[in-house]
C-alpha positions in Angstrom: 0.0 0.0 0.0 1.4 3.4 -1.0 1.8 5.9 1.9 0.1 9.3 1.1 0.6 11.5 4.1 -1.1 14.5 2.5 -4.2 12.5 1.8 -4.3 11.2 5.3 -3.9 14.7 6.8 -6.7 16.0 4.6 -8.9 13.1 5.7 -8.3 14.0 9.3 -9.0 17.7 8.7 -12.1 17.0 6.6 -13.5 14.4 9.0 -13.3 16.8 12.0 -14.9 19.6 10.0 -17.8 17.4 9.1 -18.3 16.4 12.7 -18.4 20.0 13.7 -21.1 20.8 11.2 -23.1 17.7 12.2 -22.8 18.7 15.9 -23.9 22.2 15.1 -27.0 20.8 13.5 -28.1 18.1 15.9 -26.0 18.6 19.1 -25.6 14.8 19.5 -22.6 14.5 21.8 -22.3 10.7 21.8 -22.5 10.6 18.0 -19.7 13.1 17.8 -17.4 11.3 20.2 -18.0 7.9 18.6 -17.7 9.2 15.1 -14.5 11.1 15.9 -13.1 7.8 17.3 -14.1 5.9 14.2 -12.6 8.5 11.9 -9.2 8.3 13.7 -9.5 4.5 13.7 -9.8 4.4 9.9 -6.8 6.8 9.4 -4.6 4.8 11.7 -5.5 1.5 10.1 -4.5 2.9 6.7 -1.3 4.3 8.1 -0.5 0.9 9.7 -1.2 -1.0 6.6 1.1 1.1 4.6 4.1 -0.1 6.6 3.3 -3.8 6.2 4.2 -4.8 9.7 4.6 -8.5 10.6 1.3 -10.2 11.3 2.2 -11.0 14.9 2.2 -7.3 16.0 -0.9 -5.4 17.3 -1.9 -1.8 17.3 -4.3 -0.9 20.2 -6.1 2.3 21.4 -5.7 2.9 25.1 -6.8 5.5 27.6 -9.7 7.7 26.6 -9.3 6.8 23.0 -9.6 3.1 24.0 -13.1 3.8 25.2 -14.1 4.6 21.7 -15.4 8.0 22.6 -12.8 10.6 21.5 -13.2 14.3 22.2 -12.4 16.7 19.4 -9.0 17.8 20.6 -8.0 15.0 23.0 -4.7 13.2 22.8 -4.7 9.9 21.0 -3.0 7.2 23.1 -1.7 4.1 21.3 0.0 0.9 22.4 2.1 -1.0 19.9 2.1 -4.5 21.2 5.0 -6.8 20.3 5.3 -10.6 20.8 9.0 -10.1 21.6 11.7 -7.5 21.4 11.7 -5.8 18.0 14.4 -6.7 15.5 16.3 -4.0 13.5 13.9 -4.1 10.5 10.8 -3.7 12.7 12.5 -1.1 14.8 13.2 1.0 11.8 9.6 0.7 10.6 8.4 1.8 14.0 10.6 4.9 14.0 9.2 5.9 10.6 5.6 5.2 11.8 6.1 7.4 14.8 7.4 10.3 12.7 4.3 10.0 10.5 1.9 10.2 13.5 2.5 14.0 13.8 2.7 14.5 10.0 -1.0 13.5 9.6 -2.2 16.2 12.0 -3.0 14.1 15.1 -1.6 14.5 18.6 -0.5 11.0 19.3 1.1 9.5 22.4 2.5 6.0 22.0 4.3 3.2 23.8 6.0 0.1 22.4 5.9 -2.8 24.7 5.8 -6.6 24.9 3.0 -8.2 26.9 5.4 -8.9 29.8 6.5 -5.2 29.8 2.9 -4.1 29.9 2.2 -6.2 32.9 5.3 -5.0 34.7 4.5 -1.3 34.0 0.9 -1.9 35.1 2.1 -3.3 38.4 4.4 -0.3 39.0 2.1 2.5 37.9 -1.6 2.7 38.5 -2.0 5.3 35.7 -0.5 2.8 33.1 -2.7 0.0 34.5 -5.8 2.2 34.1 -5.0 3.2 30.5 -4.3 -0.5 29.6 -7.6 -1.5 31.2 -9.4 0.3 28.4 -7.3 -1.0 25.6 -9.1 -1.7 22.3 -7.6 -3.5 19.3 -7.4 -1.4 16.2 -5.5 -3.7 13.9 -2.9 -6.5 13.9 -2.7 -9.7 15.8 -6.0 -10.6 17.6 -4.3 -13.5 19.3 -1.5 -11.4 20.8 -4.1 -8.8 22.0 -6.2 -11.5 23.5 -3.2 -12.9 25.4 -2.4 -9.4 26.6 -6.0 -8.8 27.8 -6.1 -12.2 29.6 -2.9 -11.6 31.5 -3.8 -8.0 32.4 -7.2 -9.0 33.8 -5.8 -12.0 35.5 -3.2 -9.9 37.2 -5.7 -7.3 38.4 -6.9 -7.3 42.0 -10.1 -5.3 42.1 -9.7 -4.3 45.8 -6.1 -3.2 45.4 -7.1 -1.3 42.2 -10.0 0.4 44.1 -7.8 1.6 46.9 -5.1 2.9 44.5 -7.7 4.8 42.4 -9.3 6.2 45.5 -6.0 7.5 46.8 -5.1 8.8 43.3 -8.4 10.7 43.2 -7.7 12.2 46.6 -4.3 13.4 45.4 -5.9 14.9 42.2 -8.6 16.7 44.2 -5.9 18.1 46.5 -4.2 19.7 43.5 -7.5 21.6 43.0 -7.8 22.6 46.7 -10.6 19.9 47.0 -13.1 22.2 45.4 -14.8 22.5 42.0 -15.5 26.1 42.6 -12.5 27.7 40.8 -13.1 30.8 38.8 -11.6 29.0 35.8 -12.6 25.4 36.7 -11.0 22.4 35.0 -14.0 20.4 33.7 -12.0 17.2 33.3 -9.6 16.9 36.3 -11.1 19.1 39.1 -13.5 17.6 41.7 -16.9 17.1 40.0 -15.3 16.9 36.5 -15.3 14.1 33.9 -12.4 12.3 35.6 -14.5 11.6 38.7 -17.1 9.8 36.4 -14.3 7.9 34.7 -12.9 6.7 38.1 -16.4 5.2 38.8 -16.3 3.2 35.6 -12.7 2.1 35.9 -13.4 0.6 39.3 -16.7 -0.8 38.2 -15.0 -2.5 35.2 -12.2 -3.9 37.3 -14.7 -5.3 39.7 -17.1 -6.6 37.0 -20.0 -4.3 37.9 -20.4 -2.9 34.4 -19.3 -0.2 32.0 -22.4 1.9 31.7 -25.0 3.5 33.9 -27.7 0.9 33.1 -25.2 -1.8 34.0 -24.4 -0.2 37.3 -28.1 0.0 38.0 -28.5 -3.7 37.1 -25.6 -4.4 39.6 -27.6 -2.8 42.4 -25.3 0.2 42.8 -27.8 2.7 41.6 -31.6 3.2 41.7 -33.4 4.1 38.5 -33.8 7.7 39.8 -30.1 7.9 40.6 -29.2 6.4 37.2 -31.2 9.0 35.4 -29.6 11.8 37.5 -26.1 10.4 36.8 -26.8 10.3 33.1 -28.0 13.9 33.2 -24.9 15.1 35.0 -22.6 13.1 32.7 -24.3 14.5 29.6 -23.9 18.1 30.8 -20.2 17.9 31.5 -19.6 15.8 28.3 -21.3 18.5 26.1 -19.5 21.3 27.9 -16.1 19.7 27.3 -16.9 19.2 23.6 -18.0 22.8 23.2 -14.9 24.0 25.0 -12.6 22.0 22.6 -14.4 23.3 19.6 -14.4 26.9 20.9 -10.8 26.9 21.9 -9.9 25.0 18.7 -7.4 23.0 20.7 -7.1 20.7 23.7 -8.3 22.8 26.6 -10.1 21.6 29.7 -10.1 24.8 31.7 -13.1 27.0 31.5 -11.0 30.1 31.0 -12.5 33.5 31.1 -11.5 33.7 27.4 -14.2 31.1 26.5 -16.9 31.5 29.2 -19.0 34.1 27.4 -18.8 32.3 24.1 -19.8 29.1 25.7 -22.7 30.8 27.6 -24.0 32.2 24.3 -24.0 28.7 22.8 -26.1 27.5 25.7 -28.5 30.4 25.2 -27.7 32.3 28.4 -28.3 36.1 28.1 -26.7 38.8 30.2 -29.2 40.6 32.5 -28.6 43.8 34.5 -28.1 41.5 37.6 -26.0 38.7 36.1 -23.6 38.0 33.2 -24.4 35.2 30.9 -21.1 33.6 31.9 -22.1 33.6 35.6 -25.3 31.8 34.7 -23.3 29.1 32.8 -20.8 28.7 35.6 -23.6 28.4 38.2 -25.0 25.5 36.2 -21.5 24.0 36.0 -20.9 24.3 39.7 -24.2 22.7 40.6 -23.5 19.9 38.2 -20.0 19.4 39.6 -21.5 19.4 43.2 -23.9 16.6 42.1 -21.1 14.6 40.5 -18.9 14.9 43.6 -21.7 13.5 45.8 -22.4 10.8 43.2 -18.7 9.8 43.1 -18.4 9.7 46.9 -21.5 7.5 47.4 -20.7 5.1 44.6 -17.1 4.6 45.5 -18.1 4.0 49.2 -20.7 1.5 48.1 -18.3 -0.3 45.7 -15.6 -0.4 48.4 -18.0 -2.0 50.8 -19.0 -4.6 48.2 -15.3 -5.4 47.4 -14.4 -5.9 51.0 -17.5 -7.2 52.8 -15.4 -8.8 55.5 -14.5 -5.2 56.6 -18.1 -4.4 57.3 -18.5 -3.7 61.0 -21.5 -4.7 63.1 -23.8 -1.7 63.5 -23.9 -0.1 66.9 -27.2 1.6 67.8 -27.3 5.3 68.7 -31.0 5.6 69.0 -34.1 4.2 67.4 -33.4 5.9 64.1 -29.6 6.0 63.8 -26.7 3.6 64.2 -23.0 3.7 63.9 -21.1 1.6 61.3 -17.5 2.0 62.1 -17.0 5.8 62.2 -19.9 6.5 59.9 -23.5 7.4 60.7 -26.1 5.0 59.3 -29.9 4.7 59.2 -31.7 1.9 60.9 -34.4 2.3 58.2 -33.3 3.7 54.8 -36.9 5.0 54.2 -36.8 7.0 57.4 -36.8 10.4 55.8 -39.7 9.4 53.5 -41.7 8.3 56.5 -40.7 11.0 58.8 -39.1 14.0 57.1 -38.4 15.8 60.4 -35.6 13.3 61.0 -33.6 15.1 58.3 -32.4 17.7 60.8 -32.1 15.1 63.5 -29.6 13.3 61.3 -27.2 16.4 61.2 -27.8 17.0 64.9 -26.7 13.4 65.6 -23.5 14.0 63.6 -22.8 17.1 65.8 -23.4 15.2 69.0 -21.2 12.3 68.2 -17.5 13.4 68.0 -16.3 10.0 66.8 -18.4 10.1 63.7 -16.4 11.2 60.6 -19.1 10.9 57.9 -22.2 9.2 56.7 -22.7 5.9 55.0 -23.6 5.9 51.3 -27.2 4.8 52.0 -27.6 7.6 54.5 -26.4 10.2 52.0 -28.6 8.7 49.3 -31.6 8.8 51.6 -30.9 12.4 52.5 -30.6 13.3 48.8 -34.0 11.7 48.1 -35.4 13.2 51.3 -34.6 16.8 50.2 -37.8 16.6 48.1 -39.9 16.2 51.2 -38.8 19.7 52.4 -41.9 21.7 51.3 -43.8 24.6 52.6 -45.5 22.5 55.3 -42.0 21.2 56.4 -40.7 24.8 56.6 -43.7 26.0 58.6 -43.5 23.2 61.2 -42.4 24.8 64.5 -40.5 21.6 65.5 -38.5 21.7 62.2 -37.7 25.4 62.7 -36.5 24.7 66.3 -34.4 21.8 65.1 -32.8 23.8 62.4 -32.0 26.7 64.8 -30.4 24.2 67.2 -27.9 23.3 64.5 -26.4 26.8 64.9 -26.1 26.4 68.7 -24.1 23.2 69.0 -20.6 23.2 70.5 -19.1 21.3 67.5 -19.8 20.3 63.9 -21.4 23.5 62.8 -19.2 24.1 59.7 -19.0 20.4 58.7 -22.8 19.8 58.9 -23.8 23.1 57.2 -21.4 22.2 54.4 -22.9 18.7 54.2 -26.4 20.2 54.1 -25.3 22.4 51.2 -23.6 19.5 49.4 -26.9 17.5 49.7 -29.0 20.5 48.7 -30.8 20.3 52.0 -29.9 23.8 53.0 -31.1 25.3 49.7 -34.3 23.3 50.0 -35.1 24.6 53.5 -34.0 28.1 52.6 -35.0 28.7 49.0 -33.3 32.1 49.0 -30.1 30.3 49.9 -30.7 27.8 47.1 -30.7 30.6 44.6 -27.1 31.6 45.3 -25.7 28.0 45.3 -23.0 27.9 42.7 -23.4 31.7 41.9 -20.0 33.2 41.0 -19.1 36.8 41.8 -17.0 38.4 39.1 -16.1 41.4 41.3 -12.4 40.8 41.2 -11.9 39.9 44.8 -14.3 37.0 45.6 -12.9 33.8 44.4 -15.6 31.6 45.8 -19.3 31.1 44.8 -21.7 33.0 47.1 -22.7 29.8 49.0 -19.0 28.7 49.4 -18.0 32.2 50.6 -20.8 32.1 53.2 -19.5 28.7 54.5 -16.0 30.1 54.5 -17.2 32.8 56.8 -18.8 30.1 59.0 -15.4 28.4 59.2 -13.6 31.6 60.1 -16.2 32.4 62.9 -15.8 28.9 64.2 -12.1 29.2 64.4 -12.4 32.3 66.6 -13.9 30.0 69.2 -11.2 27.3 69.0 -8.2 27.5 71.3 -5.9 25.9 68.7 -6.4 29.0 66.5 -6.0 31.6 69.2 -2.4 32.3 68.2 -3.6 33.2 64.7 -6.6 35.3 65.7 -5.7 36.6 69.2 -8.0 39.6 69.3 -10.9 37.7 67.7 -10.4 34.8 70.0 -10.5 37.1 73.0 -13.7 38.9 71.8 -15.4 35.6 70.9 -14.7 34.2 74.4 -16.5 37.3 75.9 -19.4 37.3 73.4 -22.8 35.9 74.6 -24.8 33.7 72.2 -22.1 33.6 69.5 -24.4 31.4 67.3 -26.1 34.6 66.3 -23.1 35.5 64.3 -23.6 32.3 62.2 -27.2 33.4 61.5 -26.0 36.8 60.4 -23.2 35.2 58.2 -25.8 33.0 56.6 -27.8 36.0 55.4 -25.1 38.7 54.9 -24.7 37.9 51.1 -27.9 35.9 50.5 -29.4 38.7 48.3 -26.4 38.7 45.9 -27.5 38.6 42.2 -30.9 40.1 42.8 -29.8 43.6 41.8 -29.6 46.7 44.0 -28.2 46.8 47.5 -27.7 43.2 48.6 -27.1 44.2 52.2 -30.4 46.0 52.4 -32.3 43.3 50.6 -30.7 40.7 52.8 -32.1 42.3 55.9 -35.6 41.5 54.7 -34.7 37.8 54.5 -32.9 37.9 57.8 -35.8 39.5 59.7 -38.2 37.0 58.2 -36.1 34.1 59.3 -35.5 35.4 62.8 -39.2 36.1 63.4 -40.3 32.7 62.0 -37.7 30.9 64.1 -38.6 32.6 67.3 -35.6 34.7 68.0 -36.0 37.4 70.7 -36.5 41.0 69.6 -33.0 41.9 70.9 -31.4 39.0 68.9 -33.4 39.7 65.8 -32.3 43.4 65.9 -28.6 42.4 66.2 -28.8 39.9 63.3 -30.6 42.3 61.0 -28.3 45.1 61.9 -25.2 43.0 61.2 -26.6 42.0 57.8 -27.3 45.7 57.0 -23.9 46.9 58.2 -21.7 44.0 57.3 -19.7 46.2 54.8 -19.5 49.3 57.0 -16.5 48.5 59.3 -14.2 47.5 56.4 -15.2 50.6 54.5 -14.4 52.9 57.4 -11.2 51.1 58.3 -9.8 51.1 54.8 -11.2 54.4 53.4 -11.4 56.8 56.4 -8.7 58.6 58.4 -8.7 56.6 61.7 -6.5 59.3 63.3 -9.4 61.8 63.0 -11.5 61.7 66.2 -14.6 62.7 64.2 -14.4 59.5 62.2 -14.2 57.4 65.3 -17.0 59.3 67.0 -19.3 58.9 64.0 -18.6 55.2 63.8 -19.1 54.8 67.5 -22.5 56.5 67.1 -23.5 54.1 64.4 -22.4 51.0 66.5 -24.1 52.3 69.6 -22.7 49.8 72.2 -19.9 47.3 72.8 -21.9 44.2 71.9 -22.7 45.5 68.4 -19.1 46.6 68.0 -17.8 43.1 69.0 -20.3 41.3 66.7 -19.5 43.6 63.7 -15.8 43.2 64.2 -15.9 39.4 64.3 -18.2 39.2 61.3 -16.1 41.7 59.3 -12.9 39.9 60.1 -14.4 36.6 59.1 -16.0 38.1 55.9 -12.8 39.6 54.5 -10.8 36.5 55.2 -13.5 34.5 53.5 -13.4 36.3 50.1 -10.0 35.2 48.8 -6.6 34.2 50.2 -5.2 37.2 48.3 -7.5 39.8 49.8 -6.5 39.5 53.5 -3.2 40.8 54.8 -1.8 42.0 58.1 -2.3 45.6 57.2 -6.1 45.2 56.8 -6.1 43.3 60.1 -4.3 46.2 61.8 -6.7 48.8 60.4 -9.7 46.8 61.6 -8.1 46.2 65.1 -7.2 50.0 65.4 -10.8 50.9 64.5 -12.1 48.4 67.0 -9.8 49.5 69.8 -10.5 53.2 69.3 -14.2 52.8 69.1 -14.2 50.6 72.2 -12.4 53.4 74.0 -15.0 56.0 72.9 -17.9 53.7 73.9 -16.3 53.0 77.2 -16.0 56.6 78.4 -18.2 57.4 81.3 -19.3 60.9 80.3 -20.1 60.0 76.7 -18.7 63.3 75.4 -16.3 63.4 72.5 -12.7 64.0 73.6 -11.3 67.5 73.1 -8.9 67.6 70.1 -6.3 69.2 72.3 -6.6 66.3 74.6 -6.0 63.7 71.9 -3.0 65.6 70.6 -1.5 66.1 74.1 -2.0 62.4 74.8 -0.2 61.4 71.6 2.6 63.9 72.2 3.1 62.6 75.8 3.3 59.0 74.6 5.8 60.0 71.9 7.9 61.7 74.5 7.8 58.6 76.7 9.0 56.5 73.7 11.8 59.0 73.0 13.2 58.6 76.5 14.0 55.0 75.8 16.7 56.3 73.4 18.4 58.5 76.0 17.4 61.7 74.2 17.0 65.0 76.0 13.7 66.3 77.2 13.8 69.1 74.6 14.9 67.0 71.6 11.5 67.3 70.0 11.0 71.1 70.2 12.6 72.3 66.9 10.8 69.7 64.8 7.4 69.9 66.5 7.3 73.7 66.0 7.1 73.0 62.3 4.2 70.5 62.6 0.6 71.4 62.8 -2.5 69.9 64.4 -3.2 67.8 61.3 0.1 66.0 61.6 -0.4 65.0 65.2 -4.0 63.8 64.4 -2.9 61.7 61.5 0.1 60.0 63.0 0.3 57.6 65.9 2.5 58.3 68.9 5.0 55.6 67.8 5.3 57.2 64.3 5.7 60.7 65.8 8.6 59.3 68.0 10.2 57.6 65.0 10.1 60.8 62.9 11.4 62.9 65.7 14.3 60.5 66.4 15.3 60.5 62.7 15.0 64.2 62.1 15.6 66.2 65.2 19.2 67.1 64.3 18.5 67.9 60.6 15.4 70.0 60.6 16.8 72.2 57.8 18.7 69.5 55.9 19.5 70.4 52.4 19.5 66.8 51.3 16.5 64.4 51.3 16.2 62.0 54.2 14.7 58.5 53.6 14.3 56.1 56.4 12.7 52.6 56.2 11.9 49.9 58.7 10.0 46.6 58.9 6.4 46.8 60.0 6.2 46.0 63.7 3.1 43.8 63.1 2.9 41.5 60.1 4.5 41.9 56.7 5.5 45.1 55.1 7.8 48.1 55.2 7.3 51.6 56.6 9.1 54.4 54.7 9.5 58.0 55.8 10.6 60.7 53.2 11.7 64.1 54.4 12.8 66.7 51.8 12.4 70.2 50.6 9.4 70.2 48.4 10.1 69.5 44.7 8.0 69.1 41.6 6.4 65.7 41.0 7.5 64.5 44.4 4.7 62.1 44.9 4.9 60.7 41.4 8.7 60.1 41.8 8.1 58.2 45.0 5.2 56.0 43.9 6.9 55.3 40.6 10.0 54.1 42.5 8.1 51.9 44.9 6.2 50.3 42.0 9.3 49.6 40.0 10.9 48.1 43.2 8.0 45.6 43.5 6.0 47.2 46.3 2.3 48.1 46.6 1.4 51.2 48.7 -1.4 50.4 51.2 -1.2 53.6 53.2 0.2 57.1 52.5 0.2 60.2 54.7 1.4 63.3 53.0 2.3 66.4 55.1 4.0 69.7 54.5 5.8 71.4 57.4 5.5 75.1 58.3 8.9 75.7 56.8 8.1 74.1 53.4 9.4 70.5 53.8 7.6 67.4 52.7 7.2 64.8 55.5 5.6 61.8 53.9 5.0 58.4 55.3 4.1 55.1 53.4 3.3 51.6 54.3 4.4 49.1 51.6 3.6 45.5 50.9 5.8 43.3 48.7 4.1 42.0 45.5 7.0 40.0 44.2 7.0 37.3 46.9 10.4 37.9 48.4 11.2 35.7 51.4 12.3 38.7 53.5 12.0 42.5 53.3 15.0 43.0 55.7 17.6 43.3 52.9 15.4 45.8 51.0 15.4 48.4 53.8 18.9 49.8 53.0 18.2 49.5 49.3 15.1 51.6 49.6 16.8 54.2 51.7 19.9 54.6 49.4 18.2 54.3 46.0 15.2 56.6 46.8 17.5 59.2 48.4 19.7 59.2 45.3 16.7 59.7 43.0 15.4 62.6 45.1 18.8 64.3 45.3 19.2 64.1 41.5 15.6 65.0 41.1 15.3 62.2 38.5 12.2 62.6 36.4 9.3 60.4 37.5 9.7 56.9 36.2 6.6 55.1 35.0 6.3 51.6 36.5 7.5 48.8 34.2 4.6 47.3 32.3 3.1 44.1 33.7 0.4 41.9 32.2 -3.1 42.4 33.4 -4.7 39.3 34.9 -7.1 37.4 32.7 -9.9 38.1 35.1 -9.4 41.9 34.8 -9.3 41.7 31.0 -12.5 39.6 30.7 -14.4 41.1 33.6 -13.4 44.7 33.7 -14.7 47.2 36.2 -15.9 50.4 34.8 -13.8 53.1 36.6 -15.7 55.4 39.0 -14.0 58.7 39.9 -15.5 61.4 42.0 -14.1 64.6 43.5 -16.1 66.4 46.2 -15.4 69.0 48.8 -14.7 67.7 52.3 -17.0 68.7 55.2 -14.8 71.8 56.0 -14.7 72.9 52.4 -10.9 73.5 52.5 -9.9 70.3 50.6 -11.3 67.8 48.2 -11.9 64.0 48.5 -10.9 62.1 45.4 -12.5 58.6 45.4 -11.9 56.0 42.8 -12.9 52.5 42.1 -11.1 50.6 39.3 -9.6 47.3 38.4 -6.1 47.0 39.8 -3.4 47.6 37.2 0.3 48.3 37.1 1.1 52.0 37.8 -2.4 53.0 39.0 -1.1 55.3 41.7 1.5 56.7 39.3 -1.3 57.6 36.9 -3.2 59.3 39.7 -0.1 61.2 40.9 0.9 62.5 37.4 -2.7 63.6 36.7 -2.8 65.6 40.0 0.5 67.2 39.2 -0.7 68.2 35.8 -3.6 70.1 37.5 -1.3 71.6 40.1 -3.1 69.7 42.9 -1.3 68.5 46.0 -1.9 65.3 47.9 -2.5 65.4 51.6 -3.2 61.8 52.5 -4.3 58.6 50.8 -6.2 55.4 51.8 -5.3 52.6 49.5 -7.5 49.6 49.5 -6.8 46.7 47.1 -9.4 43.9 47.3 -8.0 41.2 45.1 -8.0 42.6 41.6 -10.2 45.6 42.6 -8.9 49.0 44.0 -11.0 51.3 46.1 -8.8 54.3 47.0 -9.6 57.6 48.7 -7.3 60.7 48.5 -7.5 64.0 50.3 -6.2 66.6 47.8 -6.1 70.4 47.5 -4.7 73.4 45.7 -4.2 73.9 41.9 -7.3 74.4 39.9 -9.5 72.3 42.0 -11.5 75.4 43.0 -13.0 75.5 39.5 -15.9 73.1 39.2 -15.3 72.8 35.4 -11.7 71.8 36.0 -12.6 69.3 38.7 -14.9 67.7 36.2 -12.1 67.6 33.6 -9.8 65.9 36.1 -12.5 63.3 36.8 -12.9 62.7 33.1 -9.2 62.4 32.5 -8.7 59.9 35.4 -11.7 57.9 34.3 -10.3 57.5 30.8 -6.8 56.7 32.0 -8.0 54.0 34.4 -9.8 52.1 31.7 -8.1 48.7 31.0 
């Protein structure tokens, strides 16, 4: 047979194009997968025949290709099976064959082995054994292939195989943080993806239970209802992966932002004012992945019990409804929830009350899954069920685990339909990386940790407050409702209060407890906004916040919820600086609330107190009692209000002997608490000073999280910054002398401002941009202006703001920098220049808005 590579390549290309057209017409996923496999079979058989191999050699499809269902861009795994080591002539032909694989336009992975080598590799590598288990003969010696199959199956221990695949799945899930809820989920490998379904069938085939859902039903592993549900879940993820391959036009199993909108359109989702089309698609995916995760868990548990029946332990009764099988909770009657739906919450309460129980048996989980349909309006209105549900918040242990389990089984969404609406709902706000339901359960976890002694070293202040707080379970109720109105449009905090009040009243909470829960839901964003956007050194800010809080109990509750909420958005959002801001606001507000006379402190009293504390700190360095006088004469009230006593002492110690220095002074030090570097800059004012400084910090790999800009009475700039490393350096210590020397040199030479080096925007920012919001308004005193901006984080953002202000002749007094994941919410106090003109303020707003677009 003549070898025509060009013709084979054209056959591959034409065949795939035909399949795409057919799929676009009928959407038949199984037909596409089977036909794709058959097309490749035909091409490979022609290629094999052209080489005229000896009759005793076999060519087999293995892995996914071996199943006979090939995805459009999947790898094609082949096994060339030899009866013995290849001679020179056969070896030369094999080398030519392998080179032709790529020439015909197929991504082929191959192995060349004898039967004995296959068995050895299978024994040493569970992945190889799994791939060979699905081997399918394409062409060549049927006898050799049959010998291979017989030896492979004869060498397979189903129980050993089961244990190995279960451990392999655990390792794979760990790589994806044990969650399917990634922003760009992997629909093949992540929990709840196709691989979990394949693991079920690999084990089922090895054990002889079947190779299809109907066969698993016939084996007694699935009910007819469960089989239908499994087929639906499998069909969803199968179609999604096909469409992803066709959209990407390559092998891609990650639901990247680049493809989510296109895929959503293919499914008919339409963007609404409340939700993007892509968010609707991803919600459907997450819910499907959650169902597959549960299906995988229950089936694997059931197959494991069937493979090792001798390991089954004698049930130990707990009460008339529940029993213990090993360390798992089991039902005495698997129809319990159908007969008595109220037992559903009793099941979770039993888990909370039995510390030695680590999970539930497969039949208990399946019964709960079926039982969720018994949760209707009558069930929700039953006072006994309401009391039982409320008790789940009040247990000493198991709160997080059981609420997660209720969510996994859709029990929580069935009992609280408004919660069911946000299950699997993604938030493309550039700082939440979890779906709304998963975020809420992360907040549960954080609140729970505040009450556990083993985490006291990580959350000392939270642990102390939680230990003093009466009825801490109310915080879980508030956490459950704080984001429950996401996706409905409008103010989710305000809408959430309606749901929270309705819940509290129906579940019999006291007026006092209801008021606290509703207030927390309404105000759950307030404390973080004040801490990150307001000047905490201004007594008026603290007084106003204290007036809003009203008493210590509300302050404690709001602090704990806020801390847990921020830490539950994303690992990237929380840092020690945010923790310090929250703690400072809490401590200062607690002080105001605790004063006996209830009158605001005199400003002079606050300043005098800080100055006295600064003097006390200076005495530790053996400095004279008058060392501060020359510097402090040049500093006004605003300086002492904006800086802490410790910062005042640091500045004084560094500058008291060079008040009129003709060269810039830069001093840096490590943050006393947490990561970060503090930098002080003291110099005669010069053009573009702020732009020079922020440009330098950005190019050095630091993000500014706080800036205090001050001008002394004799015309010197005294600026303070708090920096966080964005380059992942192990230590900031060696950067301290570098910052001091390099920044001083640039300021001495008055080097023109250097724009930060370009860096790639994250894919999330590119595909889910935030429309910049810029506003400039007079402050309450009318002497300065407040510049507020919200924008997607981007390299050089502060530099852009600084150069724009300079162009308008405006000066910067202070800055509150808040970066929430990929989203910035910054506030600047500015003055001077042409800000007095309303028209020019509007022009500055327009310029900044345009420059901050990405």
